[in-house]
C-alpha positions as CSV (number, residue, x, y, z in Angstrom):
1,M,-29.9,-9.8,-4.5
2,E,-32.6,-10.4,-2.8
3,L,-32.5,-14.2,-1.9
4,R,-28.6,-13.9,-0.6
5,L,-30.0,-11.4,1.8
6,F,-33.2,-13.4,2.6
7,A,-31.1,-16.4,2.7
8,V,-28.6,-14.8,5.3
9,I,-31.4,-12.9,7.3
10,G,-33.7,-15.8,7.7
11,C,-30.8,-18.2,8.7
12,P,-31.0,-19.6,11.9
13,S,-27.3,-19.5,12.9
14,F,-27.8,-15.6,12.8
15,G,-30.5,-15.4,15.1
16,V,-33.0,-13.4,13.2
17,S,-36.5,-15.1,12.0
18,I,-38.6,-13.9,9.5
19,N,-40.9,-13.0,12.8
20,N,-38.4,-10.8,14.3
21,L,-37.3,-8.8,10.8
22,N,-39.4,-5.7,12.0
23,K,-36.9,-5.1,14.9
24,H,-33.8,-5.4,12.5
25,K,-35.1,-2.5,10.3
26,M,-32.7,0.2,9.7
27,N,-33.7,3.5,11.4
28,R,-32.3,6.2,8.9
29,E,-32.6,6.9,5.1
30,I,-29.8,5.4,2.8
31,K,-29.1,8.1,0.1
32,F,-26.0,9.5,-1.7
33,R,-24.5,12.4,-3.6
34,A,-21.6,12.3,-6.2
35,W,-19.4,14.7,-7.0
36,D,-19.1,14.6,-11.1
37,K,-15.1,14.9,-11.8
38,T,-15.5,15.9,-14.9
39,Y,-18.2,19.0,-14.9
40,K,-16.9,19.6,-11.0
41,R,-20.6,19.3,-10.1
42,M,-22.4,18.0,-6.9
43,N,-25.4,15.9,-7.5
44,Y,-27.8,14.9,-4.8
45,K,-30.5,13.5,-7.1
46,V,-28.4,9.8,-7.0
47,Q,-29.7,6.4,-7.3
48,V,-27.0,3.4,-6.8
49,G,-27.6,0.2,-8.8
50,N,-25.6,-2.3,-10.9
51,T,-26.8,-2.6,-14.8
52,D,-24.1,-5.6,-15.1
53,Y,-26.0,-8.7,-15.0
54,A,-22.8,-10.5,-15.3
55,D,-21.5,-9.1,-11.8
56,Q,-22.3,-11.6,-9.2
57,N,-20.7,-9.8,-6.5
58,Y,-23.2,-7.1,-7.1
59,T,-20.6,-4.4,-7.0
60,C,-21.9,-0.6,-7.7
61,N,-21.0,0.0,-10.8
62,S,-23.6,2.4,-12.1
63,I,-25.2,5.8,-10.7
64,W,-28.4,7.2,-12.2
65,V,-27.9,10.6,-12.4
66,D,-30.3,13.9,-12.7
67,Y,-29.2,17.4,-12.8
68,G,-32.4,18.7,-12.9
69,D,-31.6,20.8,-16.5
70,R,-33.2,17.6,-18.4
71,K,-30.3,17.4,-20.7
72,S,-28.1,15.6,-17.9
73,V,-30.1,12.6,-17.2
74,G,-29.0,9.4,-17.3
75,W,-26.8,6.2,-15.9
76,M,-23.1,6.6,-15.4
77,N,-20.0,4.6,-14.9
78,A,-19.5,4.9,-11.4
79,D,-15.8,4.5,-11.3
80,D,-13.1,6.4,-8.9
81,K,-12.5,8.4,-12.5
82,C,-15.8,9.8,-12.7
83,I,-17.5,10.3,-9.8
84,D,-17.0,10.5,-5.6
85,L,-19.8,8.6,-4.0
86,M,-20.9,10.0,-0.5
87,Q,-23.4,8.4,1.4
88,F,-25.4,10.8,4.0
89,T,-24.6,9.9,7.7
90,G,-27.9,9.7,8.9
91,L,-27.6,13.0,11.1
92,K,-28.2,16.4,10.4
93,D,-26.1,20.3,11.3
94,K,-27.8,22.2,13.4
95,N,-29.9,24.0,11.0
96,G,-31.5,20.9,10.5
97,K,-29.3,20.4,6.9
98,E,-27.9,16.7,6.3
99,I,-24.8,15.1,6.6
100,Y,-22.5,13.9,4.1
101,E,-19.5,12.1,3.9
102,G,-17.1,14.8,2.5
103,D,-18.7,17.8,4.4
104,I,-17.1,20.3,6.4
105,L,-18.4,20.9,9.9
106,Q,-17.5,24.1,12.3
107,W,-18.4,24.8,15.7
108,V,-17.2,27.2,18.4
109,S,-15.7,24.7,21.0
110,S,-17.2,24.5,24.7
111,N,-14.4,21.9,25.4
112,P,-12.4,23.9,28.6
113,F,-9.4,23.3,27.1
114,S,-10.2,24.4,23.7
115,L,-12.8,27.0,24.8
116,G,-14.2,29.4,22.5
117,E,-12.2,28.2,19.3
118,I,-13.6,28.0,15.8
119,R,-13.3,24.3,15.1
120,K,-13.3,22.4,12.1
121,I,-13.6,19.0,10.6
122,Q,-14.0,16.6,7.5
123,V,-16.8,14.5,7.6
124,S,-15.3,10.7,6.4
125,Y,-16.3,6.9,7.1
126,V,-13.4,4.9,8.8
127,Q,-13.6,1.3,10.3
128,A,-17.5,1.2,10.0
129,Q,-18.6,4.7,11.6
130,Y,-18.7,8.3,10.6
131,W,-15.6,10.2,12.0
132,G,-14.8,14.0,11.9
133,Q,-10.8,14.8,11.7
134,G,-9.1,18.1,10.9
135,R,-6.2,19.8,12.5
136,N,-5.2,17.8,15.9
137,L,-8.6,16.1,16.1
138,G,-10.6,13.2,15.3
139,I,-13.5,12.3,16.8
140,Y,-16.7,10.0,16.4
141,L,-19.2,12.3,14.6
142,A,-22.2,11.2,16.8
143,E,-20.5,11.9,19.7
144,L,-19.5,16.1,18.1
145,L,-23.2,16.4,17.5
146,S,-24.8,15.3,21.0
147,N,-22.0,17.9,22.3
148,E,-21.7,20.8,19.9
149,K,-23.3,23.0,17.6
150,C,-22.2,21.9,14.2
151,E,-23.1,23.4,10.7
152,I,-22.0,22.2,7.7
153,V,-19.6,25.5,5.9
154,G,-19.2,23.1,2.7
155,N,-17.4,20.4,1.1
156,I,-14.0,19.1,0.1
157,Y,-14.7,19.3,-3.6
158,E,-16.4,23.0,-3.7
159,N,-15.2,24.5,-0.3
160,G,-11.8,22.7,0.3
161,D,-10.2,25.9,1.4
162,V,-12.4,26.2,4.2
163,L,-10.4,23.5,5.9
């Protein structure tokens, strides 16, 4: 996988040379959490990987889970039947809590057309960007957080009823 990535980054047709590589570093931490559908449990100690060396497409088919109880540790099949994998957005709520896909955010609207209304949205990844979607509302997450003081009030798995 590293060779493929290096070949693309180092390719002159993409306009990125090895000397300029430091300018193109991501500035957010890449982290995941996973909802275990079998045990109805959220796992924040998730390492995404691939244990199938025959998989030439490098698809993510396994995650390392650790519930912190020393009993539930190991590689787990990451198909849709067992888990839902969610990525950290790189953004935090007004209390400094990390926002993941599937989180439910709440705020008191400062918009003149909905002033004082309590609004709620679900965080989703849509068309290569994080969005907040709720009743009659869809908004780019970074824009929302720059204008409103949002707070995480749960997630769609453990607190779906609050949406």
